[in-house]
C-alpha positions as CSV (number, residue, x, y, z in Angstrom):
1,X,125.6,123.5,104.7
2,X,129.3,123.0,104.1
3,X,128.8,119.3,105.0
4,X,127.0,116.7,102.8
5,X,123.4,116.0,103.7
6,X,123.0,112.7,105.4
7,X,120.2,110.9,103.6
8,X,118.1,108.1,105.0
9,X,115.7,106.3,102.7
10,X,112.5,104.7,104.1
11,X,111.0,101.8,102.2
12,X,108.4,99.1,102.8
13,X,104.6,98.7,102.6
14,X,101.7,100.1,104.6
15,X,103.7,99.9,107.9
16,X,106.1,102.4,106.5
17,X,103.6,104.5,104.7
18,X,101.9,105.0,108.1
19,X,98.3,104.7,109.1
20,X,98.6,106.2,112.5
21,X,96.2,109.1,113.4
22,X,97.6,112.5,114.1
23,X,94.4,114.1,115.4
24,X,91.6,112.7,117.6
25,X,91.0,111.0,120.8
26,X,92.9,108.2,122.6
27,X,95.0,106.4,120.0
28,X,96.1,109.5,118.2
29,X,99.5,111.2,118.3
30,X,97.9,114.5,119.4
31,X,96.2,112.8,122.4
32,X,99.4,110.9,123.3
33,X,101.5,114.1,123.3
34,X,99.1,116.6,124.7
35,X,97.1,114.6,127.1
36,X,99.5,111.8,128.1
37,X,102.6,113.9,127.9
38,X,104.4,111.4,125.7
39,X,107.0,112.2,123.1
40,X,107.8,115.7,124.6
41,X,110.4,116.4,121.9
42,X,107.6,116.8,119.3
43,X,106.3,120.1,120.9
44,X,107.7,123.4,122.1
45,X,107.0,125.1,125.4
46,X,103.7,126.4,124.2
47,X,102.6,123.0,123.1
48,X,102.9,123.7,119.3
49,X,104.5,121.1,117.0
50,X,108.2,121.7,116.7
51,X,109.6,122.5,113.2
52,X,113.2,121.3,112.8
53,X,115.4,123.3,110.6
54,X,118.1,120.6,110.4
55,X,115.9,117.7,109.3
56,X,114.1,117.6,106.0
57,X,111.2,115.3,105.3
58,X,110.4,114.2,101.7
59,X,107.8,111.7,100.6
60,X,107.0,110.2,97.2
61,X,104.6,107.4,96.4
62,X,104.7,105.4,93.1
63,X,105.7,108.3,90.9
64,X,103.5,110.9,92.7
65,X,105.1,113.7,94.5
66,X,106.7,115.0,96.4
67,X,103.7,114.6,98.6
68,X,105.7,116.1,101.4
69,X,108.8,118.4,101.1
70,X,109.2,120.4,104.2
71,X,111.2,120.8,107.4
72,X,110.4,118.0,109.8
73,X,107.2,118.7,111.7
74,X,103.9,116.9,112.6
75,X,101.4,117.7,109.8
76,X,98.6,116.1,107.9
77,X,96.2,113.4,109.1
78,X,98.4,110.3,109.2
79,X,101.9,109.4,110.3
80,X,104.4,106.6,110.0
81,X,107.7,106.1,111.8
82,X,109.4,109.2,110.2
83,X,108.9,111.5,113.2
84,X,110.5,109.2,115.7
85,X,113.3,108.3,113.2
86,X,113.9,111.9,112.1
87,X,114.2,113.5,115.6
88,X,116.6,110.8,116.8
89,X,118.8,111.2,113.7
90,X,118.7,115.0,113.9
91,X,119.8,114.9,117.5
92,X,122.5,112.3,116.9
93,X,124.1,113.7,113.7
94,X,126.0,116.9,113.3
95,X,125.4,117.1,109.5
96,X,122.0,118.1,108.0
97,X,119.6,115.2,107.7
98,X,117.1,114.3,105.1
99,X,114.4,111.6,105.4
100,X,113.2,110.3,102.0
101,X,110.1,108.0,102.2
102,X,109.2,106.1,99.0
103,X,106.7,103.4,99.4
104,X,103.1,102.2,99.1
105,X,101.0,99.6,100.8
106,X,100.3,96.0,100.0
107,X,103.6,95.2,98.3
108,X,105.6,91.9,98.5
109,X,109.3,91.7,98.6
110,X,109.2,88.5,96.6
111,X,107.1,90.1,93.8
112,X,106.6,93.9,93.7
113,X,109.8,94.9,95.5
114,X,111.9,92.1,94.0
115,X,115.4,93.5,93.5
116,X,117.5,93.2,90.3
117,X,119.6,90.0,90.2
118,X,116.8,87.9,91.7
119,X,116.3,84.6,89.8
120,X,113.2,82.5,89.0
121,X,112.5,79.7,91.4
122,X,110.1,76.8,92.0
123,X,108.1,76.0,95.1
124,X,105.9,73.0,96.0
125,X,103.1,74.1,98.3
126,X,101.4,72.2,101.1
127,X,98.9,70.7,98.6
128,X,101.7,69.3,96.5
129,X,101.3,71.8,93.7
130,X,104.5,73.2,92.2
131,X,104.5,76.8,91.3
132,X,107.1,78.8,89.3
133,X,107.9,82.3,90.7
134,X,109.6,84.8,88.3
135,X,112.9,86.5,88.7
136,X,113.3,90.3,88.3
137,X,111.2,91.7,85.4
138,X,109.3,88.4,85.1
139,X,105.5,88.2,84.9
140,X,103.0,87.1,86.2
141,X,103.5,86.6,90.0
142,X,103.4,82.8,89.7
143,X,102.2,80.0,87.4
144,X,101.9,76.3,87.7
145,X,104.9,74.3,86.6
146,X,104.4,73.0,83.0
147,X,101.9,75.8,82.1
148,X,102.8,78.7,79.8
149,X,103.0,81.9,81.8
150,X,100.8,84.7,80.7
151,X,102.2,88.1,81.4
152,X,100.1,90.8,83.1
153,X,100.5,94.6,83.3
154,X,102.9,94.3,86.2
155,X,106.2,92.6,86.7
156,X,108.5,91.4,89.4
157,X,110.3,94.4,90.8
158,X,108.0,97.1,89.4
159,X,107.6,98.6,92.8
160,X,111.4,98.4,93.4
161,X,111.9,100.4,90.1
162,X,109.2,102.9,91.1
163,X,110.5,103.5,94.7
164,X,114.2,103.7,93.8
165,X,113.4,106.1,91.0
166,X,111.4,108.3,93.3
167,X,114.2,108.4,95.9
168,X,116.6,109.3,93.2
169,X,114.4,112.2,92.2
170,X,115.0,113.7,95.6
171,X,118.7,113.3,95.3
172,X,119.0,114.5,91.7
173,X,117.1,117.7,92.5
174,X,118.8,118.0,95.9
175,X,118.4,121.7,96.4
176,X,114.7,121.6,95.7
177,X,114.3,119.1,98.5
178,X,116.9,120.4,100.9
179,X,117.3,124.1,100.3
180,X,120.9,125.3,99.7
181,X,122.3,121.7,99.8
182,X,124.9,120.8,97.2
183,X,126.2,117.4,98.4
184,X,124.7,114.3,100.0
185,X,125.6,110.9,101.3
186,X,123.1,108.0,101.5
187,X,123.8,107.0,105.1
188,X,121.2,104.4,105.7
189,X,117.9,102.6,104.8
190,X,114.9,101.8,107.0
191,X,112.7,98.9,105.9
192,X,109.3,97.9,107.4
193,X,107.5,95.2,105.4
194,X,106.5,91.5,105.4
195,X,102.7,91.0,105.7
196,X,102.2,90.6,102.0
197,X,104.9,87.8,101.7
198,X,103.6,86.1,104.9
199,X,100.4,85.3,103.1
200,X,102.2,83.2,100.5
201,X,103.9,79.9,101.2
202,X,106.2,80.4,98.2
203,X,107.2,84.0,98.9
204,X,107.7,83.5,102.6
205,X,110.0,80.5,101.9
206,X,112.2,82.8,99.8
207,X,112.1,85.9,102.1
208,X,115.5,85.5,103.6
209,X,117.3,85.2,100.3
210,X,115.3,88.1,98.8
211,X,116.0,90.3,101.8
212,X,119.8,89.7,101.5
213,X,119.6,90.6,97.8
214,X,117.5,93.6,98.6
215,X,120.1,95.0,100.9
216,X,122.9,94.4,98.5
217,X,121.2,96.0,95.6
218,X,120.1,99.0,97.6
219,X,123.7,99.7,98.6
220,X,124.8,99.3,94.9
221,X,121.9,101.3,93.5
222,X,122.7,104.3,95.7
223,X,126.5,103.9,95.7
224,X,126.4,103.5,99.4
225,X,128.4,100.3,100.3
226,X,128.6,101.2,104.0
227,X,125.1,102.5,104.5
228,X,123.3,101.0,107.5
229,X,120.2,98.9,107.0
230,X,117.5,99.0,109.7
231,X,114.7,96.5,109.6
232,X,111.4,96.7,111.5
233,X,110.0,93.2,112.3
234,X,106.3,92.4,112.3
235,X,104.4,93.3,115.5
236,X,101.9,90.5,115.1
237,X,104.5,87.7,114.7
238,X,105.9,86.0,117.8
239,X,109.4,84.7,118.1
240,X,109.5,80.9,118.1
241,X,106.0,80.7,116.5
242,X,107.3,79.4,113.2
243,X,106.3,82.6,111.3
244,X,108.5,82.3,108.2
245,X,108.9,86.0,107.5
246,X,109.9,86.8,111.1
247,X,112.3,83.9,111.1
248,X,113.9,85.4,107.9
249,X,114.1,88.8,109.4
250,X,116.0,87.4,112.4
251,X,118.2,85.2,110.3
252,X,119.4,88.1,108.2
253,X,120.0,90.1,111.4
C-alpha cells in the first residue's frame, strides 16, 4: 500500500451496467465456467469463485451506493465487463487496482451524458424538420427551431454530473473503498455506450464531436491528462453498414 491505487472508472449505459446472468443454465457465467471450462481464472482449484485481494470493485448508480464495495469476486445475480477487466488489470499492474463503476441504463451521450463545454446545435432531420439540441445544462432534449423551449425536470449533462459525482465519492473517501489506501491515480476510463444516441438522427450526427469532448472533460475532471480511454463498440453494428454511432467510435479511435 506504499504505492498509489490505480483507479479505472467504468462509464456508459446498460452495456456497462451489465445484464449478463451469473447463475443458471447455458448462457450464464456459472455454466460457462463450471460446465464449459471457460474463464478458469475466475475460480480456484476447488471450483469456488476467486476473491482477489489486490483488486477492489466499487459500484454506484445515480447517487445510490455504494451498491458494491468489495474485493473483486463473482457475486450477485448480474454481471457486466468488470470481472474480465479487473482480472486483466490486476494481473498486469504491480500497484493495487480499484474498479469504480458509475452508470445507469438508457442514457444518451448527446443528452444525459453530455459533458461540460458542449454547445447548442441545430439539426435538420430526414423529414426536413430543423431541431435545436441544447448544450450542457440546457433543457429540454430538443425543440423545433422557432419555438420557445420548455424546460423539463432534467437537463443536458445531468447523468454526467451524477456519474462523475459518484466516482468522486469513491476517491474522496478512498480508505472506505480501498482499505488502508492513502493515495490514488486515475489511470484509465472504460466506456460502453451508444444505443440511445443511435435511435436519434440528431444525436448520432453529433456523436463523434461529443465523444471527443467527453474524453477531454473526463481527463480534466479527474486531473488525469494521461489516463487511457478504452471504448467498447456496439455489437449489433457492422463496420461499413453506415451506422453513424459506430462510424463515430471508429473515427475517434
